[in-house]
C-alpha positions, 0 to 999 in steps of 0.5 A: 144511525140504526146498525145494518143486519148483515152485520149482526145476524149470522149468514144462516138467519139473514132473512129477505126481511133483513134484506130490505131492512138492510136496503132501506137504511143503505138508502134505496126507495121501495121501489127498487124491491129487486124481486118481481111483483109475483114472487113471494119475496117481493113481499117479505123484503117489502116488509123488512123495508116497512119496518126500517121506514117505520124505525126511522120514524117515517124519514122517508127518500121515496119521495120528494122533500118536503117544501112548505114554509 
């Protein structure tokens, strides 16, 4: 498992992008974004979530499981 950024970055350097990263690693869905769409933080959080998703190789929890055989 990847390391949470809040465990490796000093508090004064922890950003909204890092918050999105950590939320993805903790299993939150992209739709769980805590910021409203008209807030710039919404997009920064989403950027962090997307970066974590890419680092995991696209192992997304945001959709139904692949059930093809």
